[in-house]
N, C-alpha and C positions, 0 to 999 in steps of 0.2 A: 542583489539581483541575480548574479551568476549562481550563487548557492541555491536560490529558489528554483531556477530553471534546471540545474543539473540534478539536484536531489529529488525534485518532484518527479522527473522522468524516471530516475532510477528506482524510486520507491514504487511507482506504478508498475514497472516491469517486475519488481519483486512481488507485488501483489498478484500479478497474473500467475506467478509460480505457486503462490500460496493457494489461490483459488483452484488451480488445476490439480494440486496434490490433495487438497482438503475434500473436494467433492469427488465421489466415485464416478466412474464412467457411466454406469447405468442411471445415475441421478441426472447427469448432464444430458443424456440422450432422451430419457423417458419424460422428463418434465422440464422442457427447455424454457418455457416462459417463467416458471418459478426460479430456475437457476439464473436466468438473465436478470430478473428483478433483484435478486439478492446480490448478484455480482455488481450491478450498476449502483445499487445503494451503498454497498461497501466501498466502492471506488469513489463515489461522491463524498462519503464520510471522510475517508482518508485524505482526499484532495482538500476538503474544507478545513480539516485540522491543520494541514500544511499551509494553506492560505492564511489562516488565522495566525499561525506562528510567524509567517513571513510579514504580515502587517504589523505585528507587535515588534518584530526585530527591526523593521524599517523605521518605526517611530522611536526606537531606542529603548524600549521597555525590556526586551530580551536581547541576548547576544545572537548574532547571525549564525553562530555555530550550533545553535539549538535546532536548526533546520535539519541537521544530520541525524538527529535522534530517531524520528519516525522511519527514516530510510534504513538505518541500521537495525531497528527493531523488526521491521518487516523482513529484511534479508536474513537476519538471524533465525527468525521463525521459519522462513522458507528452507534454510539449510537444515534446521532441525527436522522438518518434515521430510526432506530429501533423505537424510540418513536414517530416519525412522522407517521409511519405506523399504530401504535396502536391508 
C-alpha cells in the first residue's frame, strides 16, 4: 500500500516533467485543448497501468517491488530529455 502511494505520486510528477519537455512551448499555447486532451489521456494511461500492477501485487501475483519500474522508467526518460535539451 505504501509503495503504491509513494511511487504513483512520484511517477506522475515525473510525467509532468516529460510532458513539459516533450511538448514545445508554441504547441502548448496555440492548441491548448489538444494538448490537455493528450496530457490527460497519457496521465490516465500511466495511472491505470500502475493501478493494475498494484492490484496484481496485492493479490500476490506480482512482487510489490514491480511498482517501482514505471516510476523509474518515467524518471529516466525525463532525465534523458533534460540532458538532451542542454
